[in-house]
N, C-alpha and C positions, 0 to 999 in steps of 0.2 A: 504493500500500500504506500509506503513512504516514497519509493522510487517513482511510482506512477504520478503522485502528486507533484514531485519535483519536476518531472518532465512536462506536465501540463502547465506549471508555473513559468516555464522557460519562454513561452510565447514564440515558438519557432514558426516562421512564416513559410509554410510548406503547403503546396497545393496537393490535395489528396482526393480520391474518389469518395463521395459520401453516399453511394448507392445503398450500401448495407445499413448505414445509419438511418436513411429515409425508410427503408423497408422495416427496420425495427420500430420506427415511430408509427408506421402504418399498422403494424401488428398490434402495437399497444392501443392505438385508436380504435381498432376493430374489436378489442377485447370484450366490451360489454355486449356486442352482438353475437358472440359465440354461444351456441346452445348451452344451457346450464349444465346438462349432464356431461357434455364434452369438456367444458372448462373445469369441471370438478374432478375429472379422472386424473389421479396423480401418476406421474411417471418417475420412478426411481432411476438413478443413474450412478455410474462411477466415472471418474476422470483420471486419465493418465497423461502426465507431462513427460515427453521424451527429452532426455538430457541433451544439452547443447555442447557439452564439453567444457563449459565455463561454470564452475560451481557457484560463484557469486551471482552470476546472471540467472542461473536456475533458481536460486533462492528468491531473487527479485520477482521472477515470473510466478513462482509458486505463491508468494505473498500477495501478488496483484490479482490473482484469479478468483473471481467469485464462484466459479464452478467448483474449484477445489475447496474453498473455505466453507461453502454452503451445502456441499453434497451430503453431509451427515445430518442436516436439518430435515424438517418435514418435506416430503416429496411435493413437487409442484406440477401443474398441468403441462402438457406438451407445449402449448402456446407460451406459457410463462418461462418454461425452460429454454425455448427458442430465444426469447428476449434476453435471458441470462447469457446465452452463447454469444449473441450479437454484441452485447455490452462488453464481453471479455475481449473481443478483438481490439477495441480501443485501449482497454486497460493493459493488455499485453504488449501492444505496440508502444505504449508509453513507457513500459518497463524496459523494452529494448532501447528506446531512445535515451532513457536515463543513464544507460551505460555506453552511449555514443554510437549505437547501431541504428543509424537513421535510414539505411537502405535495406533493412530486414523485412521479414514478413512472417505472418502467422497463418497456419493451416489447421483447421479443425475438421475431423471426420467423426460421424456418428454411426455406430453399428448396433445391432441387437446383440447384447452380451449374453443372452440366454437366461435360463432359469430352470425351475423344477418341472414346468408344464410345457410340453411341446418343444419342437426344434427351433433354433434361432432363425429369424428372417434373413435370407441371404442379401448380400450387397451392403453398400455404405452410402451415406449422404454427406455432402459438404455442409459445413455449418452455415453457409450463406444461401443454401438451396431454399427457394420460396416454398417448396412442397414439404419441407422438413417437419412442420407441425402435424400435417395430415399423415405423413409416413409414420411418425412416432406413435400416433393413435392406433396404428395397426399392430404395434408390438404386443404380443400376448400378455395377458395379465400375469404378474409375478416375474416377468423378465425385466432386467435392468438394461437401460441404454448405456452403451460404452462410448465415451467421448475421449478421443485422442487428440492431444494438442502437440503440434510440431512447430518449433520456432526456428526460423532461418535468420541468424544474426546478420549475415552479410559482412560487408567491410566496415571496420571500426573507423568512425570519423574522428578527425582531430581539429583542434582549434586553429582557425585561420587568422583573419584580421581582428585585432582587439582595439576598440575605440573607446576613449573616455571623452564624453561630450560635456561641456559646461552647461549648467542650468541656465535658463533664460536670464540674461542680464549679467551673468557671471563672466569673469575673465577666463581665458583658456586654462585647461587643467594641466598642471605640471606637478608630478609627484617627486618628493624627495626620496632619499635612499631608504629610509625606514618605511615609507609608504609603499615603495616598490616591493620591498620584501614582504610586507603584509598582503599586498594585492595578489602576488604570485600567480597571475594569469598571463601565460605566454603562448605565442603561436607554436603549434606542434604538440601541445599537451593533448591527452585524450579528452574528447568532447563529452565528458560526463556531466549530467545536469547538476549533480550535487556539488562538483568542483566549481562549475560556472556560477552557481548561486552563492556558494561560500565565499568566493573571491570578493564579491560586492559587500558581503557582511563584514569580512575581515578588514577591508579598506575603510568602511565606515567606522569600525571600532578604532582603527589606527588614527583616523582624523579626530575623533572625539577625545582620544587620549592626549592629543596635542593641544587641546583646548578649544577645538571647534565644536562647541556644544550643540549647534544647530545643523551640523553636517548631515548630509544624507546621500546615499547612493541608491539609485533606483534599481528595481528588478531589471535584469538585462533583457534587451531585445536580441533576437538571434535570427540569422539568415542561413539557410542550408544551401551549400554549394555542391550538388551531386557530382559535377564533373571533376572536382578536385578532392572530393570526400572530406570537405572541411566545413566548419561551422564558424561563421563570423559573428562576433558578439559586440554589443555596444552598451555602455553604462552611462547614465547621466549623473554627474557628480556636482553636488552643491557643498561648498565649504562653509560659507558664512564667516563671521568675525571670530577672532580668538577671544575667549570669554573667561573672566574671573568669577569666582564664587561670590554670590551676594549674601543677603541677610538669610539667617536660618529661622524657621518657624517650627516650634515644638507643640504638637497637639497630643492630647491624651494623657498628659502628666497630671496625676491626681495628688500623690504624696511626694513624688520626687521633685526636688528643686531644679528648675531649668538651669541655674548657674552651675550645678554639678555636672549636668550633661554637657554644657558648653566647655567646661574645663576638661572633661574627659575626652571630648572629641579630638581626633587626630587631624582634623581639617579645620580651617578657619576662613571667614569671609576675607576676600581680597586675594586668596591663593588661586592658582591656575585651576580651571575646571578639568578634572580627570575622573572619569567614571570608576576606574579601578581603585583610586584612593577613597572615593566616596563609599564604595562597597566595603572596603576594609574598615572604614570608620563605622559603618553600620554594624558589621560583624563584631567589632570591638565593644560597642555599646551593648549588643545582645549578649556578649559573653559575661557581663556583670551578673547575670542571673536575676536582675530586677524585673525583667519584662518577658512576657510570653510571646510577644511579637514586636519587631521593630521594622519599620518601612521608611524609605526615603524616596521622594519623587520631586520632579520639577516640571514646569509647564513648557510650552513651545514658544514662549515669547520672553524677551529679556526685560529687566527692569529699566527704568528711565535712565539710570547711569550706565547701562550696558552690561550689567552683571547678571548672573543666573541665580535667583533665589532657590533655596532648597526647603522642602517641606518634610519634616520628620514627623512620623506618627508612631505612637507607643501604645501598647496594651500592657498594663502593669500586671505582674504575676501575683500569686497569693502572698499575703504578708506574713502569715503564721503557718508553721508546719510542726508536726510531731513525728518523732522517729523512735525506733527501738534499737538497742544495742545488746549484743550477747556474745559469749564465747565460752570455750571450755578447754581445759587441759588437766591432766591428772595431777600435775604439780601445784598449779595455782587454783585448781578447782573451777567452778563456774562463776561467771560474772554476768549480770543482767541489769538493765536499766532503761530509762527513757530520756529523750532529749526533746526540748521545746525550743523552737527557733523563731525569733522575731526579726523579719527582714526589713531593711530600709527604715531603721528605727527613727532617725531624725531627718529623713528625706535626702540623705547624701550617700546611700548604699551601705550604711552601717548595719552590722548584724550582731544581735545579741543571742547567745545560745546558752541555755540552762540544762545541765545534765546531772542526773542522779543515778548512781550505780551501787549495787550491792556486790561485794567481792568475797572471795575466799569460801565459796560454796563447796566444801569437801575436798580441798586440795592437799596433797601429801607434803607440800611446803608451807601449809597454813595451819595455824592453831585455832582458828575461829573465824567468824564472820567479820568483814570489814566494810568500809564504805568509801566512796569517792564522789564528792559533790563539788561541782565547779560551775562558774559563770564566765563565759568568754565574750569579750566585746572586740569586734573587728572594725577598724576604721580604714577603708581602702583609700588609696591615693592621698595618703597623709603627707602633707608638705609638698609632694611632687608626684608626678605620675609614676606608676610601677613601684610605689613604696607604700606599704601597709603598716599600720600600727595595730598591735593586739595587746589586750590586757586580760589577765585572769586572776580570779579570786577563788581559792580552792581549799576545801577541807578534806583530810584524808585520815583514815584509820586502817592500819594493816596489822594483822595478827600472824606474822611470819615466824617460822622456827628460828630464823637468824636474829630477829628482834621484833619487838612490838612497838608500833609507832602511832602516835596521834599528832597531827600537824595541821597548821593553818599557814598557807603561803599566799603571797601576792607577787605578781610579776607583770612587767610591761616591756614590750619589745618592738623593734622596728625590723621589718623584713623588706629588703630592697632587691628587686630583680635587676641584675646588671645587664644581662642579655638573655637570649633564648635558652642558654645552657647554665648560666651561673646565677646564683643569688646569695646574698650575705644577710646576716641578721646580727643584731646586738641589742642589749637591753639591761635590765636590772631586776633582781629578785630578792625578796626577804622571806624568811621562813622561821616560824616559831614552832618548836616541836618538843614532845615528850617521848623519850625512847627508853624502853626496858630491854636490857640484854643480860642474860645470865643472872637474873634476879637483881640487877643493878639498874636504878632509875636515874636518868640524867635529863636535864633540860638544855636545849640549845636554841640560840638565836643566830641564824646564819644569813649573811648578806653576800650576794654574788653578782658578778657582771659577766654573763655568758656572751660569747662571741663565736659565730660559726660561719662557715662557707660551704656551699654545696654545688656540685656539678652534675648535670644529668644529660648524657648524650644518647639516651635510648630512644628519643623521639616519642615517648609515651607521656601524655599529659595527665592521665588519671593515675594516681599512685598505686591503685589496686589492680590496674590492668597489667597482665604479665608482660614483661619486656622480653624481646627475642634477640636483641643485638645491642651493642653499645656498652658504655661504661657509666657507672654512677660513683661519685666520690663525695665524701662528707668529712669535714674536720671541724673540731670545736676546741675551745679553751675557755675554762670557767674559773677565773680568779675568785676565791671565796675567803671569807673570814668567819670563824666561829667565835662569837663575842660573849659567851657565857662560861663561867667557871674557868677563867683563864683564856685569853685570846690566842687563837692559832690561825695562821694564814696558810693557805694551800691553793694549788691550782690543779684542776682536773683537765687532762688532755686526752682526747680520743680521736680516732680516725677510722673510717670504714670505706672499703672499696668493694664494689661488686661489678662483675662483667658477665656478659651473656653472648653465647655463640650459637648461631642457627646452623644446624647440620646441612641445610640447603646449600651452604657455601661449598660443601664438599660433594654435592650432588647426591646426598644420601636420603633426602626427604623433601617433601614439599615445604614451602615457606611457612614458618611458625609451628610446624608439627613436631619437630624434634629439636630440643634446645639443651645445651650445656650451660650451667650457671655456677659461678664461683663467688664467694664472699669472704673477705678477710677483715678482721677488727683488731685494733691494738689500742691499749689505754694505759695511762700512767698518771699518778698523782705525785706532784712535787711540793716540797715545802714542809711536810709534817710526816711523822711516822703513823703507822696504822692506827694505834689506839689514841692518837691525838686528833684523829679525824672522826666526826660523827659517823655512826654505823651506816646510815643511809647514804653517805657520801663516798663510801669505799667502793671498790670495784669488785664485781662478782661475775661468775659465769655459770652456765647451765640454764636450760629452758629453750624455747623456740627462737629466741633472739641470738643465741650463741651456740650452745652444744646440746642438741636434742638427745634424749635418752637419759639425761640427768635432770633431776628436778631443779626448779628455779633456785639459784644461789647454791647449787649442789656441787659445784666444781671449785676447788681451792681449799685453803686452810680451814680446819674446823676445830672447835674446842674439843679437848681430849674426851674420848668415850661418849661423844654426843653426835647428834645430827645437826648441830647448830653451826652455821658458817660464820667465820670471823670476818671475811672480806680481805682485800689486799690493796696494794698500791700499784701493782702492775698486772696487766691482763692481755692475753692474746687469744684469738679464736679464728677458726676457718671452717668453711662449709663448701661442699661440692654436691651439685644436684644434676640428675638427668631427668628432663621433663619430656613426656611423650603424650601428645594429644591422641585420643582414641575416638574415632567417629567425630561427630559434631559437638557433642556436649560433654564428653568425658575425657579424663586424662589420668596418667599414672606418673609417679615420681619415685625415684630411688636416690638416697642421699647418704652421706657420711660427714660427720662433724668432729672437730677436735678443738681442744682449748686448754688453757691453764691459767691459774691465778697465783700470784706470789706476793709476799710482803717485801720483796726486794725493790731496788730502785729501777730496774730495767725489766722489760718483758722477756718472754722466751726462757723463763725459769720455772721451776716447780715441777709438779707431776702432770704430765699430759693425760687428759681424759678423752676417750674416743667413743662416740656413739654412732649408730647406723640404723637405718630403717627405710620404710617405704610409705607411700601415701597415695590417696586417690583425690581426684579433682572433679568437681561438677561445675561447668562453666555457665554462668548466668549473665544477663545483660549488664549487671553492675559489677561483675568480677567473679573469680572462681571461689567456690566453697571448698575449703581445704580440710582434709582429714589425714593426719600423719601419725604413724606408730613408730617408735624408736626404742632401741635397747642399748644399754651401755656395754661396750666391749671389754672394759676393765673397771668393773663396778667397785667402788670403795666400800668399806664397812658401813653398814646402815644406809647404803644407797638403794634407791628404788630399782626394781628389776625391769621395768618398762615404763614408758610414758606415752600418753595419747594427747594429741593436740587437734583442736577443731577451731576454725576461724574463717575469715573472709579475706581473700587475696593470697598471693604467694608469700612465703616467709621472707623473701627479699627479692 
């Protein structure tokens, strides 16, 4: 169908016989006079299209034929079927012309294909035979008419003379180098309708990108030259003036401040009119999540100052939403809670999120239930574009075997996106906490200034979407001071790298189906010894974030004859995974992890603990549901024999 429409739109000035068209019209006009019984008798049929040797052309012919597309529908009368045959001649000729075969022809023959009752009627009829309807009425009941279509492409025509005519009153048309590349219509090219039409569209796009907002390129006129097997084409081009952007109008804003939209836009009045930049600006505003729909339009006339005004229309999204959160692992147990979000709090895209979680539901590293309540406030474009401010107030209670903690903390930070790969963050945090460890209670007041940098070269925007290639890097340093019961200063330094390799690169799988993933983590605390650092600030390993198969905080020094972890000042861990997609929705993972924690000054000391396991994945539109089972390969005394982890997204 697409190729037929393209050919009809080309306006080729070709003289053709219209006899069969007139006959079809006459048949249609006589339709009401046909006896009711005769008109009502249906004629079933099958259609065969003989191959031309050109697969693309065969597909175009097949898509253009009503006989083929409608033969499985309810059978029609012989007179209606004849009209369908006559109509197919023009449709199939258009398909030939759309591929540059302007000297081709179509032949259709109709025979009695036979059936269960009686022998087939001998002979065949041409599809243009005036007696075809009466002959088809003589086909015995239960027999199918067999229609055979043969296409003769003939010689493929090529482009001849290409002319660019100025619009009435315009100067002669002269294209610059960029416009010539965009137009890409040259003599000698195959005279395919799609290419001829596309050339005008791409030229108009190139003109508008140069600021000619009112530029237009007409649908081409074409002249067939049978003697040379060429097609001459002519386009009418109107440039108009170079235009700058005019005033912006914002419609549909109910709670959002227009000033925020104006600051957020990547275009401004007075800049050169360019449709691609306007579209990128529209997509950027849509990406804020404030709106369910963002549109931008302009009229066909310029403002009095010669500029082009833009009309933005917005449909604001829901202001409130409620979500659920949950997860489970045998070491940390279950966690469940709800989140309430208030979007566009003050009209400048601010977001307030309130979360309440119950934690420690039956975990082997937990001694009882805990909670995590927090309020997050996000202020986008704080101070400048691509810079967000976030603030959090949080209350925590954890009943871990390593320590029991009740804490209240407040932090504020700035995250700045440097470019499409890098972002940096900095801020401040204070924490007041009570910690019990080995029956000893201590109070701490900790002030810290976290600083971090992150690189993401995976091309994945959503953090829970599995990466299949590229590298991720993260590094942080957190200078801190513990100001209770003697002041101690220390700095926590950590770095993580993960990389992904798609086995497609070796020709072993389809893209994204088989992936190797590695992760390495290293950490160090400088400035204070282990017991001078609050227990929650020390380094630990074990669990899904470091070494699976060992419970959370289960790797590293422990108090003698207990399962209570001491923590350390140096840590390192590494993971390797093989990820395999299975069918569309499922996947499997095999992995091995290793890591160690020590009270020394440098990593890569202490006892290395190794865990291994396998997992299953179920891929949903929001990310994979993860289930991993791991066992320790060198289990310590009082260590767990196995661990189960359930969550959303890959482990890294």
